[in-house]
N, C-alpha and C positions, 0 to 999 in steps of 0.2 A: 100706611104701609100697603104696598101693592103685592098681591100674590102672583107668583110666576107659574108658568105651566108645569115646570118640573117639581112643584111642591115647595120651592124655596121662596124667599122674598128679597126685595131689593132695598131693604132698610139700611140705614147707616150702621146699625148693630151687626147685621149679617155681613156687610162689607168689611167692617172692622175685624170680625172673627176670621174671615178669609185672609185678610192681610196679615193678621197675627199668625195664622197657621202657616202661611207662605214664609214669613220671617223666621219662624221656628225651624222650618224645613231647610232654609238656606243656612241658618246657623249650624244645624246638625251636620249638613254636608261639609261645611267649612271645617268644623272640628274633626270630622272623620278624615279629611284630607291632610290636615296639619299634624295631627297627633303622631302618626308613625314617623314622619320626617323629623319631628322634634326629638322623639325618643332616640332615634338613630343618631342624630347629630350630638345630642347631649351625652349619650353613652360613649360615642367616639371620643369626646373631650374628656369625660370623667373616668371612663372605664368602670363605671359603677351603675349597673342597670337600675338598681333601686333608687339611687339619687336622681337618675335621669327620669324615672317615672314621677318622682316628687316634683321636680322642676317643670316637667311637662304638664302635670296636673295643675300646678299653680299658674302656668302660662295659659292653659285652656280656660281657667277660671277668669283670668284677666280678659281674654278674648270674649268670653260670655258676657262679662260685665260691660264691655264696650258695645256689644250688640244690644244689650238691654238699655243702655243709655241712648240708643238710637244713632250711634256713630255710623256714618256711611264711609266705608273704606274706599279711598280713591286708588290705593295701591293693593296688590294682592295681600290677602290676610296673612300669608306665611311670612311676609316681610315684617309686619307688626309683631307677629308671634315670635319671630327670631330675635328681634330687638328685646322683647320682654324676657325671653328665655336667657339671653346673654346677660342681661342686667341681673336677673334673679340668680344666675350661677355665680357671677362676680360677687354679689351680696353674700351668697352662701359661703364662698371662700374667705371673704373678709371676716365674716362672723366666726367662721371656724378657726381662722388664724388668731383671733382675739381670745380664744378659749371658750367662747360661748357655745353651749351645746344646742345644736340646731334640731336634730332629729334623734329618735331613739337609736340605739346601737343597731347596726345592720345584722341580719341573721348570719349564722356561722357559714352557710354555704355561699354567701355573697362574695363576688370577686373583689379583692382588695388591690389597690394600686398605691404602694407606699403607705405612709400614714396619712390619715384623713386630710388634715389641712396642709401637710407637706406636699401631697400630690397636687393639690390645687395651686399651691405656690410654685411648684415645679413647672406646672403647665403655664402659669402666667409669666414666669421667667423665660421659658422657652419661646412663648409667643412674643414677648418683648424683644428677645434677641433676634428673632426672624424679622420683626418690624424694624429694628435698628439696622439690620443688614439690607433691607429693602430701601430704607432711608427716604421714603416718600409716603406721606400719611394716606393719601387716597389709594395708592397701589397696595399698601399694607392692608387697608380695609377691604379692598377687593379680594386680596389673597385670603384673608381670614374668613370672609363671608363665603368664599368658594370652598376652601379646603377644610375649615373647621365646622362651619355651620351648614354646608351642603346646599347653599342657595344656587339657583340657576342664574345665568347671565342677565336674563330679562328682569328677574326679581332684584338682583343687585342694582341694575340700572334704575329701577323704580325707587329703591331705598336711598341710593346716593344721588338721585336726580341727575343722572348722566345717560348718555346713549349706550345702547348695547355694544356698539362698535368700540366705544371708549372703554367699556368694561373689558372687552377682549384684549385691547392694546395694553391696558394697565395690568391685567393679569399676566400677559406674556412677559412684560417688562419685570414685574415683581418676581415671577418664577425664575427668570434669568438671573436676577440679582441674588435670590436665595440660593440658587444652584452654585453661583460663583463663590458665595460665602461658604457653602458646604464643601466645595472642592478645595478651598483654601485651608480649611480646618482638617481635612482628612490626612494629608501628609504629616502634619504636626503630631497627630495622635498615633502614627505608625511607629 
């Protein structure tokens, strides 16, 4: 081991400690960046802040585990986190609709949206009706990732492995189809 003028050393152990510290710093920065976006997106979908916190916490744990496994993210971390959050939310609704009790009862002051599993099923039915109106799987995915999950065009492009320009075109087309469907339904309900 060679001593350096600053009092440190250039041993493998010192280098490993530095790289571990840098890795921890990067991980912390990533979690700080994705947590508020996930809470916002999941709260918008569920209308239940406490559930959004639970889903976000589980998602952050999954991201942390991937960091510890040494995963090198080729895409922005928010893309991975959004997919994990979406899957965890769907699992939550499936389990809730089967009668399985997922979490303790929410506190009295928590905002409620319908009955627990009914709200989730309502959301899934609404999402499926929008996807049916759009009638194109990729356009529907772009619409959902934009409006429900709050991803940016570049992040959606990374996730779906398409160009940003294609994301813009697909979103415009999906929004036009969804608007036509909504316009068709409005006169009938009047």
